Structure formats: structure tokens, C-alpha cells
DRENPA-3360 file (N, C-alpha, C; in nm, 2 decimals, always signed):
BEGIN
1 = MAMKFLDI = +1.61/-0.34/+0.86/+1.52/-0.24/+0.82/+1.48/-0.14/+0.90 ~ +1.49/+0.00/+0.86/+1.44/+0.08/+0.94/+1.32/+0.12/+0.92 ~ +1.22/+0.09/+1.00/+1.07/+0.07/+1.01/+1.04/+0.19/+1.06 ~ +0.98/+0.31/+1.03/+0.96/+0.37/+1.19/+0.77/+0.41/+1.14 ~ +0.75/+0.42/+1.24/+0.56/+0.43/+1.34/+0.56/+0.58/+1.28 ~ +0.46/+0.61/+1.19/+0.41/+0.74/+1.18/+0.29/+0.76/+1.33 ~ +0.19/+0.71/+1.24/+0.04/+0.74/+1.34/-0.07/+0.64/+1.34 ~ -0.14/+0.68/+1.35/-0.26/+0.56/+1.38/-0.38/+0.65/+1.41;
9 = IPNTPVDE = -0.49/+0.68/+1.32/-0.61/+0.74/+1.38/-0.66/+0.70/+1.45 ~ -0.69/+0.82/+1.56/-0.69/+0.89/+1.69/-0.79/+0.78/+1.77 ~ -0.84/+0.78/+1.85/-0.98/+0.69/+1.92/-1.04/+0.63/+1.82 ~ -0.96/+0.50/+1.77/-1.01/+0.41/+1.67/-1.04/+0.28/+1.75 ~ -1.15/+0.19/+1.75/-1.12/+0.04/+1.84/-1.00/-0.05/+1.81 ~ -0.98/-0.13/+1.89/-0.89/-0.18/+1.91/-0.87/-0.28/+1.76 ~ -1.02/-0.30/+1.74/-0.97/-0.37/+1.58/-1.04/-0.32/+1.48 ~ -1.01/-0.19/+1.50/-1.03/-0.07/+1.37/-0.86/+0.06/+1.41;
17 = SPTIWLHE = -0.78/+0.00/+1.29/-0.68/+0.08/+1.34/-0.58/+0.13/+1.20 ~ -0.67/+0.20/+1.16/-0.58/+0.23/+1.03/-0.41/+0.29/+1.08 ~ -0.32/+0.27/+1.03/-0.17/+0.28/+1.08/-0.11/+0.30/+0.95 ~ +0.00/+0.43/+0.98/+0.09/+0.40/+0.85/+0.23/+0.42/+0.93 ~ +0.30/+0.38/+0.87/+0.46/+0.32/+0.85/+0.53/+0.39/+0.75 ~ +0.66/+0.46/+0.80/+0.74/+0.49/+0.66/+0.89/+0.39/+0.71 ~ +0.93/+0.36/+0.56/+1.07/+0.27/+0.57/+1.15/+0.36/+0.56 ~ +1.25/+0.40/+0.64/+1.35/+0.53/+0.66/+1.45/+0.48/+0.50;
25 = ETGDLLIQ = +1.50/+0.35/+0.45/+1.58/+0.36/+0.36/+1.53/+0.39/+0.23 ~ +1.41/+0.37/+0.25/+1.30/+0.35/+0.06/+1.28/+0.45/+0.07 ~ +1.19/+0.51/+0.20/+1.10/+0.63/+0.15/+0.98/+0.60/+0.13 ~ +0.91/+0.44/+0.12/+0.81/+0.42/+0.13/+0.72/+0.38/+0.22 ~ +0.56/+0.39/+0.17/+0.52/+0.40/+0.27/+0.41/+0.30/+0.30 ~ +0.37/+0.24/+0.43/+0.33/+0.10/+0.46/+0.20/+0.14/+0.55 ~ +0.11/+0.12/+0.44/-0.02/+0.14/+0.50/-0.13/+0.01/+0.57 ~ -0.20/+0.02/+0.64/-0.28/-0.06/+0.70/-0.41/+0.09/+0.70;
33 = SYKATDEE = -0.48/-0.04/+0.65/-0.63/+0.07/+0.61/-0.74/-0.04/+0.58 ~ -0.82/+0.03/+0.53/-0.99/-0.02/+0.52/-0.97/-0.08/+0.33 ~ -0.99/-0.19/+0.29/-1.06/-0.23/+0.19/-1.13/-0.18/+0.11 ~ -1.09/-0.18/+0.00/-1.18/-0.09/-0.08/-1.29/-0.18/-0.11 ~ -1.39/-0.11/-0.14/-1.53/-0.21/-0.17/-1.50/-0.27/-0.29 ~ -1.60/-0.40/-0.35/-1.61/-0.42/-0.47/-1.67/-0.33/-0.56 ~ -1.76/-0.20/-0.47/-1.80/-0.11/-0.60/-1.66/-0.01/-0.62 ~ -1.59/-0.02/-0.51/-1.51/+0.12/-0.52/-1.38/+0.02/-0.65;
41 = VRECQEIG = -1.39/-0.05/-0.61/-1.25/-0.12/-0.71/-1.29/-0.15/-0.84 ~ -1.43/-0.19/-0.88/-1.49/-0.19/-0.98/-1.47/-0.02/-1.07 ~ -1.51/+0.05/-0.98/-1.48/+0.20/-1.03/-1.37/+0.28/-1.05 ~ -1.26/+0.23/-0.99/-1.13/+0.21/-0.99/-1.10/+0.16/-1.14 ~ -1.10/+0.05/-1.13/-1.12/-0.01/-1.30/-1.16/+0.06/-1.43 ~ -1.32/+0.09/-1.39/-1.38/+0.13/-1.50/-1.30/+0.29/-1.54 ~ -1.21/+0.37/-1.45/-1.17/+0.46/-1.46/-1.04/+0.41/-1.52 ~ -0.97/+0.36/-1.51/-0.85/+0.28/-1.52/-0.74/+0.41/-1.47;
49 = SIPGHSTD = -0.64/+0.36/-1.53/-0.46/+0.44/-1.53/-0.43/+0.54/-1.69 ~ -0.35/+0.44/-1.72/-0.27/+0.48/-1.82/-0.33/+0.40/-1.99 ~ -0.35/+0.42/-2.06/-0.37/+0.34/-2.20/-0.27/+0.24/-2.19 ~ -0.33/+0.12/-2.23/-0.28/-0.01/-2.22/-0.23/-0.11/-2.08 ~ -0.27/-0.04/-1.95/-0.20/-0.08/-1.86/-0.30/-0.17/-1.79 ~ -0.31/-0.29/-1.79/-0.42/-0.36/-1.70/-0.51/-0.31/-1.60 ~ -0.61/-0.31/-1.58/-0.68/-0.27/-1.44/-0.68/-0.40/-1.39 ~ -0.66/-0.51/-1.41/-0.67/-0.63/-1.27/-0.62/-0.57/-1.20;
57 = VPDHEAII = -0.58/-0.64/-1.07/-0.56/-0.57/-0.94/-0.49/-0.73/-0.91 ~ -0.34/-0.74/-0.93/-0.31/-0.90/-0.90/-0.31/-0.92/-0.76 ~ -0.32/-1.07/-0.72/-0.33/-1.16/-0.59/-0.19/-1.04/-0.51 ~ -0.13/-1.01/-0.55/+0.00/-0.93/-0.42/-0.02/-0.76/-0.43 ~ -0.15/-0.73/-0.50/-0.16/-0.59/-0.45/-0.32/-0.58/-0.40 ~ -0.32/-0.47/-0.32/-0.48/-0.43/-0.29/-0.49/-0.27/-0.33 ~ -0.64/-0.26/-0.34/-0.69/-0.10/-0.33/-0.72/-0.11/-0.20 ~ -0.68/+0.01/-0.13/-0.74/+0.02/+0.00/-0.70/+0.14/+0.01;
65 = RLPAVMLK = -0.86/+0.19/+0.07/-0.94/+0.32/+0.10/-0.80/+0.38/+0.22 ~ -0.80/+0.51/+0.22/-0.72/+0.55/+0.29/-0.81/+0.68/+0.33 ~ -0.87/+0.71/+0.49/-0.90/+0.83/+0.54/-0.84/+0.91/+0.51 ~ -0.93/+1.06/+0.48/-0.86/+1.17/+0.45/-0.79/+1.19/+0.59 ~ -0.83/+1.17/+0.69/-0.74/+1.22/+0.82/-0.62/+1.19/+0.80 ~ -0.57/+1.06/+0.74/-0.43/+0.98/+0.75/-0.35/+1.07/+0.65 ~ -0.43/+1.15/+0.59/-0.35/+1.27/+0.45/-0.21/+1.33/+0.60 ~ -0.26/+1.41/+0.72/-0.15/+1.45/+0.73/-0.04/+1.38/+0.78;
73 = YIPHPENY = -0.06/+1.25/+0.80/+0.03/+1.15/+0.86/+0.17/+1.15/+0.72 ~ +0.11/+1.16/+0.60/+0.20/+1.11/+0.49/+0.33/+1.25/+0.52 ~ +0.46/+1.15/+0.49/+0.58/+1.27/+0.51/+0.60/+1.29/+0.38 ~ +0.62/+1.45/+0.37/+0.71/+1.45/+0.25/+0.84/+1.47/+0.25 ~ +0.94/+1.43/+0.11/+1.07/+1.39/+0.12/+1.16/+1.46/+0.23 ~ +1.16/+1.62/+0.21/+1.21/+1.68/+0.28/+1.23/+1.66/+0.47 ~ +1.07/+1.61/+0.49/+1.08/+1.59/+0.63/+1.17/+1.44/+0.64 ~ +1.22/+1.35/+0.55/+1.28/+1.22/+0.66/+1.42/+1.20/+0.55;
81 = GEAASAAT = +1.51/+1.25/+0.57/+1.60/+1.25/+0.49/+1.67/+1.21/+0.38 ~ +1.78/+1.24/+0.32/+1.82/+1.24/+0.19/+1.80/+1.10/+0.11 ~ +1.85/+0.99/+0.20/+1.82/+0.89/+0.13/+1.71/+0.88/+0.06 ~ +1.62/+0.89/+0.18/+1.45/+0.83/+0.14/+1.42/+0.95/+0.05 ~ +1.50/+1.07/+0.05/+1.39/+1.12/-0.10/+1.52/+1.08/-0.19 ~ +1.56/+1.03/-0.22/+1.67/+1.00/-0.36/+1.58/+0.87/-0.40 ~ +1.51/+0.78/-0.34/+1.46/+0.65/-0.34/+1.34/+0.75/-0.43 ~ +1.28/+0.84/-0.34/+1.12/+0.86/-0.43/+1.18/+0.96/-0.55;
89 = RA = +1.32/+0.99/-0.60/+1.31/+1.08/-0.75/+1.35/+0.96/-0.81 ~ +1.39/+0.84/-0.78/+1.51/+0.75/-0.84/+1.38/+0.64/-0.99;
% end
């Protein structure tokens, strides 16, 4: 597996460390961050996504809250290679 550490929120306590990694082969991002609150999950479910799509969050998924400061660490396909770029277009 070709996992690459991208960054962590600076100056976070040892037990609070929103972190982001890139899977270089697929272009997928792996994000450790804060769980959405029950209220935030309910709001997401009320808004929904596309017509006819369930608003339930399956056990193998989660809604996380990514602090705005972390957005600068999200790579753009042109910055991490053709294989990952192709994976994001698929």
C-alpha cells in the first residue's frame, strides 16, 4: 500500500489530532477527524443528497467534521501523480 502522510492540525493535543493521509495508488484520502454530532448528522439527513437515496449512515461509514484549516492539506490531482489522477476520473 502506498500511503502518504499529508499533515495534521498544528498544535493539537496528543489525544486530539485531525490527520489526513493520501493513498497514492487510488488517490483516496483517509481522514481522522472529529465525529459529527448527532445534531449535525440529523441536519445532513434532513438535507439529504440525491432523490431516492437513503439518508441512513451505514455502520461501515461515518459522517466526520473536517475543520476548515484542514482543507489546505487536501491535494489536487495534478499534485500527486497520473495514477491517482486517473483513479479520481474513474
